[in-house]
C-alpha positions as CSV (number, residue, x, y, z in Angstrom):
1,M,54.0,48.2,34.5
2,S,50.8,48.0,36.6
3,R,49.1,44.7,37.1
4,E,45.4,44.7,37.1
5,V,43.7,42.3,39.6
6,T,40.5,40.9,38.3
7,W,37.8,38.6,39.7
8,E,37.7,35.6,37.5
9,V,36.3,32.1,37.3
10,V,39.0,29.4,37.7
11,V,38.2,26.2,36.0
12,S,39.2,23.1,37.9
13,R,38.0,19.6,38.7
14,D,35.5,19.3,41.6
15,D,38.2,17.9,43.9
16,E,41.0,20.3,42.7
17,V,42.2,23.1,45.1
18,V,43.5,26.2,43.4
19,D,45.7,29.0,44.7
20,R,43.5,31.8,43.5
21,V,42.6,34.4,46.3
22,L,40.3,36.9,44.6
23,T,37.2,34.8,43.9
24,V,33.5,35.5,44.6
25,P,33.3,32.6,47.2
26,N,36.2,34.0,49.1
27,A,34.6,37.4,49.1
28,L,31.5,35.9,50.6
29,S,33.5,34.2,53.3
30,L,35.4,37.4,54.0
31,L,32.1,39.3,54.3
32,R,30.9,36.7,56.9
33,L,34.1,37.3,58.9
34,V,33.7,41.1,58.7
35,L,30.1,40.8,60.0
36,V,31.1,38.8,63.1
37,P,31.9,41.9,65.3
38,V,28.9,43.7,63.8
39,F,26.7,40.8,64.9
40,F,28.3,40.7,68.4
41,W,27.7,44.4,68.9
42,L,24.1,44.1,67.7
43,I,23.2,41.2,70.0
44,L,24.9,42.8,73.0
45,G,23.1,46.1,72.3
46,R,19.8,44.1,72.1
47,H,19.2,45.2,68.5
48,D,17.7,41.7,67.9
49,G,16.0,42.4,64.6
50,W,19.2,43.5,63.0
51,A,21.1,40.6,64.7
52,L,18.7,38.2,63.2
53,A,19.2,39.8,59.8
54,V,23.0,39.5,60.0
55,L,22.7,35.8,61.1
56,A,20.3,35.1,58.1
57,L,22.8,36.8,55.7
58,S,25.6,34.8,57.2
59,G,23.7,31.5,56.8
60,A,22.9,32.4,53.2
61,S,26.5,33.3,52.3
62,D,27.8,30.1,54.0
63,Y,25.6,28.1,51.7
64,F,26.4,30.0,48.5
65,D,30.1,30.3,48.9
66,G,30.6,26.6,49.0
67,K,28.1,26.0,46.2
68,L,29.6,28.6,44.0
69,A,33.2,27.5,44.7
70,R,32.4,23.9,43.6
71,R,30.2,25.0,40.6
72,W,32.7,27.5,39.3
73,G,35.9,25.5,40.1
74,Q,37.0,28.1,42.7
75,V,37.7,25.8,45.6
76,S,40.8,27.5,47.1
77,R,43.2,27.0,49.9
78,V,42.3,30.5,51.2
79,G,38.6,29.6,51.1
80,Q,39.3,26.3,53.0
81,L,40.7,28.5,55.8
82,L,38.2,31.4,55.7
83,D,35.0,29.2,55.7
84,P,35.6,27.2,58.8
85,A,37.1,30.2,60.6
86,A,34.0,32.2,59.9
87,D,31.8,29.3,61.0
88,R,33.6,28.9,64.3
89,L,33.6,32.6,65.0
90,Y,29.9,32.9,64.5
91,V,29.3,29.8,66.7
92,V,31.4,31.2,69.5
93,C,30.3,34.8,69.3
94,T,26.6,33.8,69.0
95,V,26.7,31.5,72.0
96,L,28.7,34.1,74.0
97,G,26.3,36.8,73.2
98,L,23.3,34.7,74.0
99,A,24.9,33.5,77.3
100,L,25.6,37.1,78.3
101,R,21.9,37.9,77.5
102,E,21.0,34.8,79.7
103,I,19.1,33.2,76.7
104,V,21.3,30.1,76.8
105,P,23.2,28.5,79.6
106,W,27.0,29.0,80.0
107,W,27.6,25.3,79.7
108,M,26.8,25.5,76.0
109,L,29.6,27.9,75.4
110,V,32.0,25.6,77.3
111,V,31.0,22.5,75.4
112,L,31.2,24.2,71.9
113,F,34.4,26.2,72.7
114,G,36.0,23.1,74.3
115,R,35.5,21.1,71.1
116,D,37.2,23.8,69.1
117,V,40.1,23.8,71.5
118,V,40.4,20.0,71.1
119,V,40.4,20.2,67.3
120,G,42.7,23.2,67.3
121,V,45.4,21.1,69.0
122,T,45.6,19.0,65.7
123,I,46.7,21.9,63.7
124,P,50.3,22.2,65.1
125,V,50.5,18.4,65.2
126,L,49.7,18.2,61.5
127,A,52.1,21.1,60.8
128,R,55.0,19.3,62.3
129,H,54.4,16.5,59.8
130,G,54.1,18.9,56.9
131,Y,50.3,19.0,56.6
132,G,47.9,21.8,56.7
133,P,44.5,21.7,58.5
134,L,42.2,18.8,57.5
135,P,39.4,19.5,55.1
136,V,36.0,20.4,56.6
137,H,34.0,17.2,57.1
138,F,30.4,17.1,56.0
139,L,29.4,16.3,59.6
140,G,31.1,19.5,60.7
141,K,29.1,21.4,58.1
142,A,25.9,19.7,59.2
143,A,26.6,20.6,62.8
144,T,27.2,24.2,61.9
145,F,24.0,24.2,59.8
146,N,22.0,23.0,62.9
147,L,23.6,25.5,65.2
148,L,23.1,28.4,62.8
149,Y,19.4,27.5,62.7
150,A,19.2,27.0,66.5
151,F,20.7,30.4,67.4
152,P,18.3,32.6,65.3
153,L,15.4,30.6,66.5
154,L,16.5,31.0,70.2
155,L,16.8,34.7,69.7
156,L,13.4,34.8,67.8
157,A,11.7,33.0,70.6
158,E,13.1,35.6,73.1
159,V,12.0,38.4,70.9
160,V,8.4,37.4,70.1
161,G,7.6,35.5,73.3
162,G,4.1,34.3,73.9
163,G,2.5,31.4,72.0
164,V,4.9,31.7,69.1
165,G,7.9,31.7,71.3
166,A,6.6,28.6,73.1
167,V,6.5,26.8,69.7
168,V,9.8,28.1,68.4
169,R,11.9,27.5,71.5
170,P,11.7,23.7,71.6
171,L,12.3,23.6,67.9
172,A,15.4,25.8,68.4
173,W,16.7,23.5,71.2
174,A,16.2,20.5,69.0
175,F,18.5,22.1,66.4
176,A,20.9,23.0,69.2
177,W,21.1,19.5,70.6
178,W,21.6,17.9,67.1
179,G,24.2,20.6,66.4
180,I,26.2,20.0,69.6
181,G,26.1,16.2,69.0
182,L,27.3,16.4,65.4
183,Y,29.9,19.1,66.4
184,W,31.6,16.7,68.8
185,W,31.1,13.7,66.4
186,A,32.9,15.7,63.7
187,G,35.6,16.6,66.2
188,W,36.2,12.9,67.1
189,L,36.5,12.2,63.3
190,Y,39.1,15.0,62.9
191,L,41.1,13.5,65.8
192,R,41.0,10.1,64.2
193,Q,42.0,11.4,60.8
194,T,44.9,13.3,62.5
195,V,46.1,10.1,64.2
196,A,45.9,8.2,60.9
197,V,47.8,11.0,59.0
198,V,50.5,11.2,61.6
199,R,51.0,7.4,61.7
200,E,51.2,7.3,57.9
201,A,53.7,10.1,57.9
202,D,55.8,8.4,60.5
203,A,55.7,5.1,58.7
204,G,56.6,6.8,55.4
205,S,59.6,8.5,57.1
206,G,60.8,5.2,58.5
207,R,60.6,3.6,55.1
208,A,62.5,6.4,53.6
209,E,65.3,6.1,56.2
210,D,65.5,2.3,55.7
211,P,64.2,1.3,52.3
212,A,65.2,-2.4,52.9
213,G,63.1,-2.5,56.0
214,G,65.9,-4.1,58.0
215,S,67.6,-3.2,61.2
216,R,70.9,-1.5,61.4
């Protein structure tokens, strides 16, 4: 007997995470992931107009997938993995492409990628204590928001040049600096949360082994 897979709205509380995979928000997140190599090819090939269009589409889908997930009760475990993965891939690929084009300095790639490496170390640590990745912090989303505004503006300034470029470029760098600062601030909070979770897990394990709290 065949089983038909349908796209459906899952009703849940705002803070409830469901196991549903086939949802519209997850499809939007998957679309963003699929477009990452497309964007990278476009920017390396100096197809800047199309690259800007892909970035704009990615930014719009990043906004709508989270909004729809909360409104329709479709916040899922798959979405909690896809969404930040797409964000980080866009950040790294965009900065790498812009660095190869000599639009941004290489230190920006090192700073942003270094933060992801630091936060990535927390994943196996949490896994050893029976926890999955930490939920995305609003500061992390704010950082990504700033960076995904900065990169198209930096590219736009390069494309148009002249007086418009002179106006757009400092605005783009303002977004970039705010994004970098918030990106590392969010990373610091993830590290603190990881330490707190690990300590709580270790304390809970100790209490389970010795409920009376005495020495043996």
